C-alpha positions as CSV (number, residue, x, y, z in Angstrom):
1,M,-1.5,-13.5,-18.2
2,S,-0.3,-14.5,-14.5
3,V,-1.3,-12.8,-11.3
4,S,1.5,-12.5,-8.6
5,P,0.6,-13.9,-5.5
6,F,2.7,-10.8,-4.2
7,Q,1.8,-7.6,-3.2
8,T,3.2,-4.3,-4.7
9,P,5.0,-2.1,-2.7
10,Q,2.3,0.6,-1.9
11,A,-0.2,-2.2,-1.2
12,T,2.8,-3.9,1.2
13,R,3.0,0.0,2.8
14,E,-0.6,-0.4,3.2
15,K,-0.6,-3.5,4.9
16,I,2.1,-2.6,7.5
17,L,0.4,0.5,8.4
18,A,-3.1,-1.6,8.7
19,L,-1.2,-3.9,11.0
20,G,-1.2,-1.0,13.3
21,H,-4.7,-1.1,14.3
22,L,-4.1,-5.1,15.4
23,K,-5.6,-5.2,19.2
24,A,-3.4,-7.5,22.2
25,G,-4.9,-10.9,21.6
26,W,-5.6,-10.7,18.1
27,R,-4.5,-14.6,16.8
28,F,-6.9,-16.3,18.4
29,G,-6.0,-15.2,21.7
30,E,-2.2,-14.7,21.9
31,G,-0.6,-12.1,19.5
32,D,1.0,-8.5,21.1
33,P,0.6,-5.3,18.8
34,A,4.1,-4.5,17.0
35,S,5.5,-1.2,18.5
36,P,5.4,2.3,16.3
37,E,9.3,1.5,16.0
38,A,9.0,-1.5,14.6
39,F,6.8,-0.3,12.2
40,A,8.7,2.9,11.6
41,T,11.8,0.7,10.9
42,A,9.6,-1.8,8.7
43,L,8.8,1.0,6.1
44,A,12.1,2.4,6.2
45,L,13.3,-1.0,4.9
46,L,10.8,-0.8,2.5
47,D,11.8,2.3,1.0
48,T,15.1,1.3,0.7
49,V,13.6,-2.1,-1.3
50,V,11.7,-0.1,-3.2
51,G,14.6,2.3,-4.4
52,R,16.8,-0.9,-5.3
53,G,13.9,-1.7,-7.9
54,F,12.1,-4.2,-6.4
55,D,8.2,-4.7,-7.1
56,E,7.1,-8.3,-5.1
57,T,7.2,-7.6,-1.4
58,D,4.4,-8.4,1.4
59,A,4.1,-7.8,4.8
60,F,2.6,-9.9,7.7
61,P,2.4,-9.2,11.6
62,G,4.6,-11.4,14.0
63,V,2.9,-13.0,17.2
64,N,5.2,-11.4,19.6
65,G,4.7,-7.8,18.4
66,E,7.1,-8.4,14.9
67,V,6.6,-6.8,11.6
68,V,7.7,-9.0,8.5
69,L,8.8,-7.9,5.6
70,T,9.5,-10.0,2.8
71,V,10.6,-9.4,-0.4
72,Y,10.9,-11.5,-3.3
73,F,12.6,-12.3,-7.1
74,Q,12.0,-15.2,-8.9
75,D,12.6,-17.9,-6.8
76,R,14.6,-16.0,-3.9
77,C,13.5,-14.3,-0.9
78,L,14.6,-11.9,1.7
79,E,12.8,-12.0,5.0
80,F,13.2,-9.3,7.6
81,V,11.4,-10.1,11.0
82,V,11.6,-6.6,12.6
83,A,10.9,-7.1,16.5
84,A,9.3,-5.0,18.7
85,R,12.8,-4.0,20.4
86,N,13.8,-3.0,17.1
87,D,16.3,-5.6,16.1
88,I,16.4,-7.0,12.7
89,D,16.4,-10.9,11.6
90,V,17.5,-11.7,8.1
91,T,16.4,-15.0,6.6
92,W,17.9,-15.8,3.0
93,E,15.9,-18.3,0.7
94,V,16.6,-19.9,-2.6
95,G,13.6,-22.2,-3.6
96,G,12.1,-22.2,-0.1
97,A,15.5,-23.6,1.3
98,V,17.2,-21.1,4.0
99,L,20.5,-20.3,3.5
100,R,21.4,-18.0,5.9
101,V,19.7,-16.2,9.3
102,E,21.3,-13.0,10.2
103,E,19.8,-12.2,13.7
104,G,19.9,-9.0,15.6
105,Q,20.9,-6.7,12.7
106,S,20.5,-2.9,12.8
107,L,18.5,-1.2,10.6
108,E,21.8,-0.1,8.6
109,E,22.7,-3.7,8.3
110,A,19.8,-4.8,6.9
111,R,19.8,-2.1,4.6
112,G,23.4,-3.6,3.8
113,A,21.2,-6.9,2.9
114,V,19.2,-5.6,1.0
115,E,22.1,-3.8,-1.2
116,N,23.9,-7.6,-0.8
117,F,20.8,-9.1,-2.1
118,W,20.5,-7.1,-5.2
119,G,23.9,-7.8,-5.6
120,E,23.6,-11.2,-5.9
121,L,21.0,-11.2,-8.4
122,W,22.8,-9.3,-10.4
123,K,25.5,-11.9,-10.3
124,S,23.5,-14.7,-11.1
125,F,22.8,-13.0,-14.6
126,E,26.4,-12.1,-15.5
127,S,26.6,-15.9,-17.7
128,F,23.8,-14.3,-20.0
129,I,25.4,-10.8,-20.1
130,S,28.6,-11.8,-22.5
131,A,26.1,-13.7,-24.5
132,N,24.8,-10.6,-25.1
133,T,26.6,-8.2,-25.4
134,T,27.6,-6.2,-28.4
135,A,31.5,-6.6,-28.9
136,A,33.3,-3.3,-28.9
137,Q,33.8,-2.7,-32.9
138,A,33.2,-0.6,-35.2
139,S,29.7,-0.4,-35.5
140,S,29.5,1.5,-38.9
141,A,31.2,1.1,-42.0
142,A,31.5,4.3,-42.7
143,P,35.2,5.9,-43.1
144,L,35.8,8.0,-40.3
145,S,36.9,11.3,-42.0
146,G,35.5,14.9,-42.3
147,P,36.3,17.9,-39.4
148,A,37.1,16.5,-35.9
149,V,35.2,17.8,-32.5
150,K,36.9,16.8,-29.2
151,S,33.8,15.9,-26.4
152,A,35.0,15.0,-23.2
153,G,38.5,13.9,-24.4
154,V,36.7,11.7,-26.9
155,V,37.4,12.9,-30.5
156,F,34.3,12.4,-32.8
157,R,34.6,12.9,-36.6
158,L,31.7,14.5,-38.3
159,L,30.4,14.2,-41.8
160,E,27.0,13.8,-43.3
161,A,28.1,10.8,-45.3
162,N,29.0,8.7,-42.6
163,A,25.3,8.7,-41.5
164,Y,24.0,7.8,-45.1
165,A,27.0,5.6,-46.4
166,S,25.0,2.7,-47.0
167,S,22.5,4.8,-48.9
168,P,23.3,6.3,-52.2
169,A,22.3,10.3,-50.6
170,P,20.8,11.8,-47.8
171,P,16.9,11.7,-48.6
172,A,15.7,15.1,-50.1
173,P,14.0,17.8,-47.3
174,I,10.4,18.1,-47.4
175,S,9.0,21.2,-48.4
176,E,5.8,23.1,-47.2
177,G,4.5,22.8,-50.9
178,S,5.5,19.2,-51.3
179,M,3.0,18.5,-48.2
180,S,-0.4,19.3,-49.3
């Protein structure tokens, strides 16, 4: 069993909250504490990330009072640097290479980056979908017969024989006397 080097979202949440205890000079005499607004923004972004189903995350303090939130999926990374002034730099990485950086984003724009990241991940799986999808065709050799029932504009044919088309007869019901 391999152990992920990343945090769970709950551990990341706790780590972000713990960053609030850092004092000025926390990094070898340098390092500013983050603002309450930066913490609130990082936690709001984490909620968006969790809402999209990402479960490998981490958080770090920045030397200039930033809160850094990272989201991982396979070899991809989406990094949010929430500045003390509450603007957000978003960095997209694949395989360790930076694809793009979007600086000075608002919280809503950063949330949009999470949606785009999620959407691009799903696009990367499109080549697998057609090979693993069952073609739309009759799923049973049973003939459609019997009374029709219409539900939400779709017609369903009801016939017990359809359910047991490949077996000679439905199984016999179990009586209370045969259970002892």
